C-alpha positions as CSV (number, residue, x, y, z in Angstrom):
1,M,96.5,102.2,71.4
2,P,96.2,102.4,75.2
3,L,96.6,105.8,76.7
4,I,99.8,106.0,78.7
5,T,101.1,109.2,80.2
6,N,104.8,109.9,80.8
7,D,104.2,109.2,84.5
8,S,103.0,105.7,83.8
9,R,105.3,102.8,84.7
10,F,104.7,101.4,81.2
11,A,105.7,104.6,79.4
12,K,108.9,103.0,78.1
13,S,107.6,99.5,77.7
14,E,107.4,98.0,74.2
15,L,103.9,98.0,72.5
16,I,103.0,94.5,71.5
17,Y,99.9,92.7,70.2
18,V,98.3,89.8,72.0
19,D,95.2,88.1,70.4
20,G,95.0,91.1,68.0
21,K,94.9,93.7,70.7
22,E,97.5,96.3,71.6
23,T,99.0,96.0,75.0
24,Y,102.4,96.4,76.6
25,G,105.2,93.9,76.9
26,M,107.4,93.2,79.9
27,W,107.8,96.2,82.1
28,N,111.3,97.7,81.9
29,R,112.2,98.7,85.4
30,P,113.8,102.2,85.3
31,N,117.2,102.5,86.9
32,F,115.8,104.7,89.8
33,M,113.7,101.7,90.8
34,K,116.7,99.4,91.1
35,I,117.1,100.3,94.8
36,D,120.5,98.7,95.1
37,N,121.8,101.0,92.3
38,V,120.4,104.3,93.7
39,P,123.1,106.2,95.6
40,Q,122.1,107.1,99.1
41,D,122.3,110.9,98.3
42,Q,119.5,110.4,95.8
43,I,117.1,108.9,98.4
44,R,115.1,110.9,100.8
45,Q,113.1,110.0,103.9
46,Y,109.5,110.9,104.2
47,Q,107.5,110.7,107.4
48,V,103.9,109.7,106.7
49,N,101.4,112.0,108.5
50,Q,97.7,111.6,109.3
51,S,96.6,113.3,106.0
52,T,98.8,111.0,103.8
53,A,98.4,107.7,105.8
54,G,97.2,104.9,103.6
55,R,97.4,107.2,100.5
56,P,100.5,106.6,98.4
57,D,98.8,108.8,95.8
58,L,98.8,111.8,98.1
59,I,102.4,111.1,99.0
60,A,103.3,111.1,95.3
61,L,101.4,114.3,94.9
62,D,103.2,115.9,97.8
63,V,106.7,114.7,96.7
64,Y,106.5,114.6,92.9
65,D,103.5,116.8,92.1
66,S,101.7,113.9,90.4
67,Q,99.3,111.4,91.9
68,D,100.1,109.2,88.9
69,L,103.5,108.4,90.5
70,A,102.0,106.5,93.4
71,W,103.5,103.4,91.8
72,V,107.0,104.8,92.6
73,V,106.1,105.3,96.3
74,I,104.8,101.7,96.5
75,M,107.4,99.9,94.5
76,F,110.4,101.7,96.0
77,N,109.3,100.5,99.5
78,S,107.9,97.1,98.5
79,P,105.3,96.7,101.3
80,L,104.1,93.2,102.0
81,N,100.5,94.5,102.1
82,T,99.4,97.7,100.4
83,I,96.0,97.9,102.0
84,G,96.1,100.8,104.4
85,W,99.8,101.3,103.7
86,P,101.6,103.4,104.8
87,Q,100.5,104.1,108.4
88,A,100.9,107.5,110.0
89,G,104.3,107.9,111.7
90,L,106.0,105.5,109.4
91,V,109.2,106.8,107.7
92,I,109.5,105.6,104.1
93,K,112.3,106.1,101.5
94,L,111.7,107.7,98.2
95,P,114.0,108.5,95.3
96,L,114.5,112.3,94.8
97,R,112.2,114.1,92.4
98,A,115.1,114.9,90.1
99,T,116.1,111.2,90.1
100,V,112.6,110.1,89.2
101,F,112.0,112.6,86.4
102,S,115.3,112.1,84.8
103,G,114.5,108.3,84.7
104,L,111.0,108.7,83.2
């Protein structure tokens, strides 16, 4: 069985078999990732600084105390190109820590 932590975006996905190998089925997007459903009071703004520029993993570590939640930073903002994203000075939106951890 693949090793999936609670922080993984596949943590609640169904385990399936493909060609005799264990894998995960379709990803079930958690409610906190359905941006139109997240109340504005559960979203914070984060200004990217020089030390976190281009490093969604460091932003996740700063905000959620887990680099494994970089996928939340990226998917919540849906950048067109993730290479070098986000740049210093950019203000991004993130779901609050409590919102993310209650949805995992």
